[in-house]
C-alpha positions as CSV (number, residue, x, y, z in Angstrom):
1,D,-8.8,52.0,21.9
2,L,-11.1,55.0,21.8
3,P,-14.7,54.1,21.1
4,S,-15.0,56.3,18.0
5,L,-13.3,59.0,15.9
6,P,-11.5,61.6,18.2
7,R,-11.9,65.2,17.3
8,G,-10.7,67.4,20.2
9,I,-8.5,67.0,23.3
10,D,-7.5,68.9,26.4
11,L,-5.2,67.8,29.2
12,A,-5.7,68.7,32.9
13,G,-3.2,67.1,35.2
14,T,-3.0,63.4,34.3
15,V,-6.5,63.2,32.8
16,L,-6.9,63.7,29.1
17,S,-10.4,64.7,27.9
18,V,-11.2,63.5,24.4
19,T,-14.2,64.3,22.3
20,C,-15.3,61.4,20.1
21,V,-17.9,62.2,17.5
22,E,-20.2,59.3,18.2
23,A,-19.3,58.4,21.8
24,G,-19.2,61.8,23.4
25,L,-16.6,62.8,26.1
26,V,-14.0,60.2,26.9
27,L,-11.8,60.6,30.0
28,V,-8.4,58.9,29.8
29,D,-5.8,58.5,32.6
30,V,-2.4,59.3,31.0
31,Q,-0.3,59.1,34.2
32,D,1.6,56.3,32.4
33,P,1.6,57.6,28.8
34,I,2.7,54.1,27.6
35,T,-0.4,52.5,28.9
36,P,-3.3,55.0,29.0
37,V,-6.4,53.8,30.7
38,I,-10.0,54.9,29.7
39,L,-11.7,56.0,32.9
40,A,-15.2,56.8,31.7
41,T,-17.3,57.8,28.7
42,L,-20.1,60.4,28.9
43,D,-22.8,60.5,26.2
44,T,-23.1,64.2,25.5
45,G,-26.2,63.7,23.2
46,G,-24.7,65.1,20.1
47,S,-21.6,64.9,17.9
48,A,-18.8,65.9,20.2
49,S,-16.3,68.0,18.3
50,D,-14.1,69.9,20.7
51,V,-13.5,70.3,24.5
52,E,-11.9,72.8,26.8
53,V,-11.3,72.0,30.5
54,Q,-11.5,74.7,33.2
55,G,-11.1,73.4,36.7
56,D,-13.5,70.6,37.3
57,L,-15.7,71.4,34.3
58,A,-15.4,70.3,30.7
59,Y,-17.0,72.4,28.0
60,V,-17.9,70.4,24.9
61,A,-18.8,71.7,21.5
62,D,-21.4,69.1,20.7
63,G,-22.4,69.6,17.1
64,D,-26.2,70.0,16.5
65,N,-26.6,69.7,20.3
66,G,-24.8,73.0,21.0
67,L,-22.7,73.5,24.2
68,V,-22.6,70.8,26.9
69,I,-20.9,71.3,30.3
70,A,-19.8,68.3,32.3
71,D,-18.5,67.9,35.8
72,I,-15.3,65.9,35.7
73,S,-14.2,66.3,39.3
74,D,-14.5,62.6,39.6
75,P,-13.0,61.4,36.2
76,S,-14.3,57.9,36.7
77,N,-17.9,59.3,37.1
78,P,-18.5,62.4,35.0
79,A,-21.9,64.0,35.0
80,L,-23.8,66.4,32.8
81,V,-24.2,69.8,34.4
82,G,-25.6,72.2,31.8
83,H,-26.5,72.5,28.2
84,V,-27.6,75.3,25.7
85,D,-28.5,74.7,22.1
86,T,-26.9,77.0,19.5
87,P,-28.5,78.0,16.2
88,G,-25.8,76.2,14.1
89,V,-23.4,73.3,14.5
90,A,-21.1,73.8,17.5
91,A,-17.7,72.8,16.2
92,D,-15.2,74.4,18.6
93,V,-15.1,76.1,22.0
94,A,-12.9,78.4,23.9
95,V,-13.5,79.6,27.5
96,R,-12.5,82.8,29.2
97,G,-13.7,83.2,32.8
98,S,-17.5,83.2,32.8
99,V,-17.7,83.4,29.0
100,A,-17.5,80.5,26.5
101,L,-17.1,81.2,22.8
102,V,-18.5,78.6,20.4
103,G,-17.5,78.3,16.8
104,D,-21.0,77.6,15.4
105,Q,-19.9,77.0,11.8
106,F,-22.3,79.0,9.4
107,E,-23.9,80.7,12.4
108,G,-20.7,82.5,13.3
109,V,-19.4,82.8,16.9
110,Q,-21.8,82.4,19.8
111,V,-21.0,84.1,23.1
112,I,-22.3,82.2,26.1
113,D,-22.6,83.2,29.7
114,V,-21.4,80.2,31.8
115,S,-21.3,81.9,35.2
116,D,-24.0,79.4,36.2
117,P,-22.7,76.2,34.6
118,G,-26.2,74.6,35.2
119,S,-27.9,77.3,33.1
120,P,-25.6,78.5,30.3
121,A,-27.2,81.2,28.1
122,I,-26.3,82.8,24.8
123,V,-25.8,86.6,25.4
124,G,-24.3,87.7,22.1
125,S,-23.1,86.5,18.7
126,Y,-21.0,87.6,15.7
127,A,-22.0,86.7,12.2
128,S,-19.3,85.2,10.1
129,S,-19.1,85.2,6.3
130,G,-18.5,81.5,6.1
131,A,-18.1,78.4,8.3
132,V,-16.2,79.0,11.5
133,S,-13.6,76.3,12.0
134,D,-11.8,77.3,15.2
135,V,-11.9,79.8,18.0
136,A,-9.3,81.1,20.6
137,V,-9.4,83.8,23.2
138,D,-6.9,85.9,25.1
139,G,-8.4,88.3,27.6
140,D,-10.9,90.6,25.8
141,I,-9.7,89.6,22.4
142,A,-11.0,86.6,20.5
143,Y,-9.7,85.0,17.3
144,Y,-11.6,82.8,14.9
145,T,-10.8,81.1,11.6
146,E,-13.1,80.3,8.7
147,F,-12.6,77.7,6.0
148,S,-12.8,80.3,3.3
149,S,-12.0,83.7,5.0
150,G,-8.8,83.5,7.0
151,L,-8.4,84.8,10.6
152,T,-10.7,87.4,12.2
153,V,-10.0,89.3,15.4
154,L,-12.9,90.4,17.7
155,D,-13.2,92.6,20.8
156,I,-15.4,90.8,23.3
157,S,-15.0,93.2,26.2
158,D,-18.8,93.5,26.0
159,P,-19.9,89.9,25.5
160,S,-23.3,91.0,24.4
161,S,-21.9,92.9,21.4
162,P,-18.6,91.5,20.0
163,Q,-16.9,94.0,17.7
164,F,-14.7,93.5,14.6
165,V,-11.1,94.5,15.1
166,A,-9.1,93.1,12.1
167,S,-8.9,90.3,9.6
168,V,-6.0,88.6,7.9
169,G,-5.9,86.3,4.9
170,E,-9.5,87.0,3.9
171,G,-10.3,85.3,0.6
172,N,-6.8,83.8,0.3
173,W,-6.7,81.1,2.9
174,L,-8.4,77.8,3.7
175,A,-8.0,78.3,7.4
176,R,-8.6,75.3,9.7
177,G,-7.5,76.4,13.1
178,V,-5.7,78.9,15.3
179,A,-3.4,78.6,18.3
180,L,-2.0,81.5,20.3
181,S,1.5,81.9,21.6
182,G,2.3,85.2,23.2
183,R,2.4,87.9,20.5
184,R,1.9,85.3,17.8
185,A,-1.1,83.5,16.4
186,V,-0.4,80.4,14.3
187,V,-3.1,79.7,11.7
188,A,-3.4,76.2,10.2
189,L,-4.0,76.2,6.5
190,R,-5.1,73.4,4.1
191,S,-2.6,72.8,1.4
192,A,-3.3,71.4,-2.0
193,A,-2.5,67.8,-2.7
194,G,0.9,67.2,-4.1
195,L,1.9,70.9,-3.9
196,V,4.3,72.6,-1.6
197,S,2.1,75.4,-0.2
198,P,1.7,77.2,3.1
199,L,0.7,74.8,5.9
200,F,0.9,77.4,8.7
201,A,0.8,81.2,8.8
202,T,2.4,83.1,11.6
203,V,0.6,86.3,12.5
204,D,1.9,89.1,14.6
205,I,-0.9,90.0,17.1
206,S,1.2,92.3,19.4
207,D,-1.3,94.9,18.3
208,P,-4.5,93.0,17.4
209,A,-5.8,95.9,15.4
210,Q,-2.8,95.7,13.2
211,A,-2.6,91.9,12.9
212,Q,-0.4,90.9,10.0
213,V,1.3,87.9,8.5
214,I,5.0,87.7,9.3
215,G,5.8,84.2,8.0
216,Y,4.8,80.9,6.6
217,E,5.7,77.2,7.1
218,F,5.4,75.0,4.1
219,G,4.3,71.4,3.5
220,N,1.5,69.1,2.4
221,G,-1.6,68.3,4.4
222,V,-4.5,69.3,6.5
223,P,-3.2,70.3,10.0
224,D,-6.0,69.7,12.4
225,P,-6.2,70.1,15.4
226,I,-3.3,72.4,16.5
227,V,-2.0,73.0,20.0
228,V,0.8,75.3,21.3
229,S,2.5,74.2,24.4
230,G,6.0,74.8,25.8
231,G,7.1,76.8,22.8
232,R,6.2,74.1,20.4
233,L,3.3,73.7,17.9
234,Y,1.7,70.3,17.7
235,A,-0.6,69.4,14.8
236,G,-2.4,66.4,13.6
237,S,-1.1,66.1,10.1
238,G,-4.1,64.9,8.1
239,V,-1.5,64.5,5.4
240,I,-3.0,64.2,1.9
241,S,0.2,63.9,-0.1
242,V,1.0,60.7,-2.1
243,G,2.6,58.2,0.2
244,G,1.1,59.6,3.4
245,G,3.1,61.2,6.1
246,D,3.7,61.6,9.8
247,P,0.5,61.5,11.9
248,L,1.8,64.3,14.1
249,L,3.7,67.5,13.0
250,I,5.8,69.2,15.6
251,Y,7.4,72.7,15.1
252,D,9.6,74.6,17.4
253,I,8.3,78.2,17.7
254,V,10.4,79.3,20.6
255,C,12.5,81.6,18.4
256,D,9.7,83.9,17.2
257,E,11.7,87.0,16.4
258,Q,12.5,88.0,12.8
259,C,16.1,89.2,12.4
260,N,15.0,91.4,9.5
261,P,11.7,91.8,7.6
262,A,12.8,89.3,4.9
263,D,12.9,86.6,7.5
264,L,9.5,85.3,6.6
265,A,9.5,81.6,7.5
266,P,10.1,79.7,10.7
267,A,12.5,79.0,12.2
268,F,13.1,82.7,12.5
269,G,16.7,83.8,12.9
270,E,18.0,82.1,9.8
271,F,17.5,82.4,6.0
272,N,16.8,79.6,3.5
273,F,14.6,78.8,0.5
274,D,11.5,78.7,2.8
275,D,11.8,82.5,3.2
276,V,11.8,82.9,-0.6
277,L,8.7,80.7,-0.9
278,A,7.0,82.7,1.8
279,F,7.8,86.0,0.0
280,L,6.3,84.6,-3.2
281,V,3.1,83.5,-1.5
282,A,2.7,86.9,0.2
283,Y,3.7,88.8,-3.0
284,G,1.1,86.8,-5.0
285,S,-1.7,88.3,-3.0
286,C,0.1,91.6,-2.2
287,E,0.1,91.1,1.5
288,P,1.8,93.6,3.8
289,A,4.6,91.0,4.5
290,A,5.7,91.4,0.8
291,D,5.3,95.2,0.6
292,F,8.9,96.2,1.1
293,A,9.2,99.3,-1.1
294,E,7.3,102.5,-2.0
295,P,4.6,103.0,-3.0
296,Q,3.0,101.2,-0.1
297,G,0.0,99.1,-1.0
298,V,1.4,98.2,-4.5
299,C,3.5,95.1,-5.1
300,D,5.9,95.5,-7.9
301,F,9.5,94.7,-9.0
302,N,10.8,97.3,-6.4
303,D,9.5,95.0,-3.6
304,V,11.3,92.0,-5.2
305,L,14.6,93.9,-5.3
306,A,14.1,95.2,-1.7
307,F,13.4,91.7,-0.5
308,L,16.5,90.3,-2.2
309,D,18.6,93.0,-0.6
310,L,17.4,92.1,2.9
311,F,17.6,88.3,2.1
312,L,21.2,88.6,1.0
313,L,22.0,90.8,4.0
314,G,20.9,88.0,6.3
315,C,20.8,88.0,10.1
316,G,24.4,89.2,10.4
317,G,23.8,92.6,8.8
């Protein structure tokens, strides 16, 4: 058993790095997944929330303690290497080369130079409008979610001065996390208890500056954390519906192409009632995904008719 509540995980080879809020960083041998073995526990000094492993180093978002870097080249004997405090509460971390991005809750996104792991230093930041819940990075583009303001896209080509690129779902989503899969970003949403509401939003990021929602997945729960691997989305369910639910949600996202614009809900390539629900959600906040007819930027009965035409046409039209 893990020594305390797990919050984040990352797998490198057969060693699973787990952040446990009270215990710190726990390294687990999962070579035999039936009988995993705890190899070591490293006290990080704070409330370990998330971890990303790059080579022999583990980068830990450590709550009030900021960012902690650990050497895990010997998983049975991990050692602290470097540390930098952040102005807020370090809740999530993503690493790209010599730069680490820390989701620092109400202090936004902190950009940290980790070229010298023994002396990490904050070189830039981006102020958020609310509490940052998750961060992800792909090249010079970073993505972060806020509990109250959806998904935001940043250009971090100059780490000292991150620039706003786009936002999606602002004011309409309770966004808990983001995972990247090629030209798609999957955003985890918190649904209302007992209601069938969006659990995930699929965002087209083929052009980050024009990021837009192209579909929704429905259910009940609080998906956290989320991970994309091998064309599948894995999420801790945090289910809050009456009677509970599966502890792990798994969705196949291999088929990520819409066969026409009305194909709004995974699995793409087929039409069912989920596409209708997705349209109603998008229509309710007049998102681009529901804006099928002229005039653009206005959602009215013409959009409903245009959606129904494409829905009835299906994938064979």
